[in-house]
N, C-alpha and C positions, 0 to 999 in steps of 0.2 A: 696650270689648272688650279682654280680657286679652292682654298681650304682642302689641301691634299687628302684625298679619300682614304689613303692608307693610315691616316692619323685617327685615333679615337680621342677621348677626353684626356686633356693633359692638365697638370697642376702648375699654375704660375703664381708667383708672388704678386700681391696686390700693390705694394709700394705706394701708399698714399703720400702726397706731399704734406697735407694737413693731417697730423696724427689723430687717431680716433680717441674719444674720451667717453667713459661711461659715467652716468649719474644715477646713484642708487637712492630710491625714495625712503622715507622714514616709516612707511607702512609695512605690515607683516607680509611682504611678498617674497618669493624666493629670490635669491641674488641673481643678477643678470649673468648669463654664461659668458665666458671669455670670447672675445672676437677672434675670428680666424685671420691669419696673416696671408693665407693663400686661397685660391679659388680654382675649382675644377672647370676647365673651359673646353668646349668643343670648338675647334678652329673655325668651323662653319658659323658658329654663333659670334665669334670675334669679327668675322667679315661682315656679318649681319649688323653688328653694333656699328661698324664703320659706315655701312650703307645707310642705315636708318638715321644716324646723326648727320651724315652728309646731306641726305634728302631734307631733313629738318632745317639745316642751316641754309640750304639753297632756297627753300620755300620762304624763310624769313627774310633773306636778302632781297628776294623778288617782291615780297610784301612791302618792304621799306621803300623800294622804288615806286611801287604802285600807289602808295600813300602820297609820295611826292608828286606823282602824276595826277593826283586827285581822283583816282579810281576808288579809293577807300576814304570814307568820310567818318567823322567822329573820332573816337579814341582807337588807338592801336598800340599794343604792348608786345614787344618782340622777345624771343627766348634765346637770342644769340649769346653763346657762351655757356648756357645752362643745359645743353642737349643731353649730357650724360644722365641727368636725373630721370627724365621721362623714359629714355631708352633702357637704362639699367633697371629701373623699377618694373617696367612692363615685362622684362625678361623673367623676373622672379614671381610674377603674378599670372592669373588667368583672367579672362573677361568675365568670370563669375564674381571676381572681387570688384568692389565699387570704387570709383574715382570721382572726387569732386574737387575743383580748384577755383582759383580766382580768375582774373581777367587776362592773364598771360597764358592763353588756353589753346591757341591754334594747334600746337604740336601734340597735345594730348589727344586731340581728335584723330591725328594721324596714327599714333601708336595704338589707338583703340580700334583701328580698322577703317578709319575714314580715308578719303582720297584728297590729294591736293586740289582737284577740281571743286570738291565740296567746300574746302577752306576758302579758296578764292571767290567762288560764287557767293558764299555767305557774306564775305567782306564787301563784295561789289553790289550787294542788294539784289541777287538773282534768285529765281524760283528754285533752282537746283542746289542752293546752299543747304547746309545741314539743318538750318532753322528757317528754311524757305526765304532767306534773304531778310528776315525781320529782326534778327538778333544782332547782326554785325559782329565785329571783332571780339566782343567780350562775352558772347552768348552762344557758345558751341555746345552741342549735345549729341550723344549717340547712345540713347537709352538701351537699345538692343544689346549693346556691349557694356552696359552699366557705367557709362560715362555721363555724369550729370552736370557738366559745365565747369566753367564758363559762368562766373558770377561777378557783377559789376560793383557791388558794395564791399568795401574793404573788410575782410574778416568774416563776412556773413556766411560764407560757405562752411566754416568750421563746425557750427552746430548741425548743419545739414549732414556733414560726414558722420557725426556722432549718431544722428538719427538713422542713417543707413546702416551703421554698425549695430544699432539696436534691433533692426529688423532681423539680422542674422542671429542675435542672441535670443530673440523671441522664437525664432523658427527652430533652432537646434539646441537651445540652452546655453547658458554662459560658460559651462564647463566643456562644451564640445562644439563650438561653432565650426561651420564648414568653410567659411570664407571671411575675408576682412574687408573693411572699408578704409579707404585712404583719403584724408582731407589735407590739402596743401594750402599753405599761406606763406607770406613773406615776412621778413623781419619788420617791415613797416606795419604789418597787421598784428604783430605779436603782442602789442599792448592793448588790444581791443578787449573790452569786457566780455563779449560773447565767447572769446577763446577760452577764458578761464571758467566760464559757466559750462562750456562743453567738456573741458577737462574734468570738472567736478562730477557731472552726470555720467561721463564715461567710466570714471574710476569707481563711482558709487555702485554702478550696475555691472562692472567688469565687462565692458563692451569691447568687442574685437576691433578696435579703432587704432589706426596708425596715424598719429598727428605728425605732419611734415612741415618743418620750417625751412623754406628755401632762403637761406641767408645770403643774399648777394651784397650785403654790407651797406646798402643805401635804400632807405624808404623814401621813394621819390628822390629828392636831393639832400636828404638828411642822413648823415652817417649813423650807424648803430650806436656809437659811443655817445652821441648827442641826444639820442631819442630814448635809450633804454638804460635804466639804472643798473640792470644786470643783462649785458648783451650775450651771456651764455644761455641761449634760448632753450637748449635741451635741459637746463637746470631750473626752469621757471615754474615747475610744479613739484611740490614736495612729496606728493603722493602718487606720482607716475614716474616710472624709470625713463631715462633719456640717454641718447647716444648722439655724439657729434662726430661726423665723418667728412671725408673729402668728397664733395659733391661734383667734382670735375673729373673723377676717376670712375669710369663706367663699371669696372670690376668691383670697386668698393661699393658702389650704389647697388649693384645686383646682389652682392653678398649681404649687405646690411638689410636689404628688403626681405631676402629669404629669412634672415635672422629674426626680424621684427614680426613677420607673418607667423613664423613658428612659435614665437612667444605668445602671440594673441590666440592662436589655435589651440594652445595648451591650456586655455582657460585662465590665463593670468591677467586678462584685462588689457587696457591700452598701453601704448608706448609712444614716446616722442623721439623723432629723428630730426636732428639739425644738420642740413647739408650746407657745408661751407662752399659757396659758389661765387660766380661773378658774372654780371651782364656786361657785354661789350658796347652797348648803346644806352641811350637815355632811358629813363623810366618808361616813357611813352614817346610817341613821335613828336609830341609838343615840347619835350624836354630838350633844350639845346645841349645839355651835357657838357658844359664848359665851366661852370662856376664852382663845382664841388670836388672835381678831380681833374687830373691832367691826362693828355694823350699818352704821356710816358707811363702813367699808372696803369692804363689799360694795356699798353704794349708789354709791360713787364709780366702781367698775368697771362696774356696770350702766348708769350714766348716760353713761359715756364710751366703752365698748367692747362693749356688748351685741350679739351677732351678729345677732339678728333685727331689732333697731332699725337696724343698719347696712344690711342688705339692703333693708329696707322704705324707708329714706330714699333709697337708690340708685334703687330702682324708681320712686318718686314723682318724684324730681328729673329722671329721664330720661323721665318720662311713659310708662313701659311698662305701667302700670296705675294706676287711680285709687284714692283712699282707700276709696270704696264697694266697689270690686271686692275689695280686700284684706280689708276688713271682712267681706265675704260668705264669703271663704275661711275666715277665722277662725271664723265662725259655723257653717259646714258641718263643720269639723273638731271643734268642741266638741260638736256634735250626734252626729257619728259615734263619737267616743270614748265618749260617754255610753252609746250603744247597745251598743257592743262590750264595755264593762265590765259592763253589765247582763247581756248574753248569757253572759259568762264566769262571772259570779256564779251564774247559774242552770244552768250546764253540769254534766255528769256528773263526779263526783269520780274521781280516779285509782283504777283498779280494784286490788283487793288482789292479783290475779294478776300485775299488772305489777311487784310488788316483787321478783320473782325473775327478771325478764327483763333483757336488755341488760347482762348482767354478763360473760359469756364469749363469745368469738367463736364463731359458728355452726360446728359441726364439719364442715359441708359446704363451708365456704369453702376455696377452693384457690388457691394462688399459683402460676400456671403457669411463672413464670420462676425459681421456687425461692427459698429463703432463704439469703442469703450469710452465712457464718460464718468462723471463723479458719482452717478447713481446706478451704475451697472453697465450693461451692454445693450445696445439698441440696434435693430436691423434698419439700415437707412438706404434709401435709393436717392441718388443725386441726379 
C-alpha cells in the first residue's frame, strides 16, 4: 500500500550533494537564519514528489520525440534533469503565490494545475492549448493559478516578477505581505541589465520577491566560468541576501522555498536563491549538445545526482512504497501521457479567428481605483 497510512510526518536528513551557502548583504537587514539540515516529510508527499517528477520527465521525453517528428515547430526547451526545482518549490507554495519564468516553461504549467493535453495542444498549435495554440512552447500561462509564463526574451521575466511582488506589497503593505512572487531565470540571463534593475527596485521597496537563478552551468553552449566574472550568482547583489543550494534534491528545494517565503513574508524584502542543477539535453532542440560537454559529463551527473533516482531511493529505503508500486506509477504515467499526446494530435487546430484576439485590453475593462501617473490618479476606461 502506497505511503503507509500508519505513518505520520517523519524527519529525514536532506543530505545535499552540493553544500548550501549563505550570502549576507551589506545593508542593515537581520542576518539570515541558519538552514535546516532535516525536513519533516509526509510519506505521501514523498510519493507525490516521485509521481510528479516522473510525469514531468515523461512529458519532456515525449516532447523531444514530437519535435523530431515535426509536430512541434519553432523553439522548444526541455526541463530534463531539473524536475526537482518546480516540484519542490510548488510543494512549499500555494497558487496564490505568483510564478513567472523564461522559456523552459512546460513543466511549470503542469505543477500549477495544467494538464499534459494543454501542454501538447499548445505546442502542436491546437485550440485546446493553454494559449489557444498561439504561443507555442515558450508562452504557457495559467493566470487563474497565478502562473504568468512563459517569456521568450532572455531575462525579461525578472522585472515582471518584481512587479507581481509589488502588487502584494501595495495590497497588504511591505511589512505584512500575504504572498510572494517568484521569478526564475538561468545563469545565461544572470548578466542581463534588467535583472539588476529588478534587484534594485525590489530591495528599495522591500518587495516580497524570490529571485531564482536556475544555474545549469551552461548559458546555451557557454559555461558559467566563461560568461560570468562572478559565477556565484547568489552573491551578485550586495544589498539582497542570497542562498545557494542543491537544486537536484527535492527535499532541499522544498525546504529552501519555505525558508525564502518565510523571509519575505516577515517584511524583510527580496531574497536570491541559486539552484545548482543540470540539464541532460541541449539548451534547446536546435542545440546538438556535442561541442561544449561530453556524454560522460552528463552520465556522471545522472548517476550521482538524478532527482528522480534520489527520491525513489529515499522512498524504498524508508519502505514508504515498494518497487512494484513505483513501477505501477511509472506505467500509469506512460499510458496517460501517450493518450493525452494522441488526443492533442487529433484536436482542433487553432482557429484563424483567434489570430486577432488577445492583443488589446478589452475596452470594457475598468480600473476602479484609477491609474496613478506623475500628476496624480486618474480614472481611466480602456
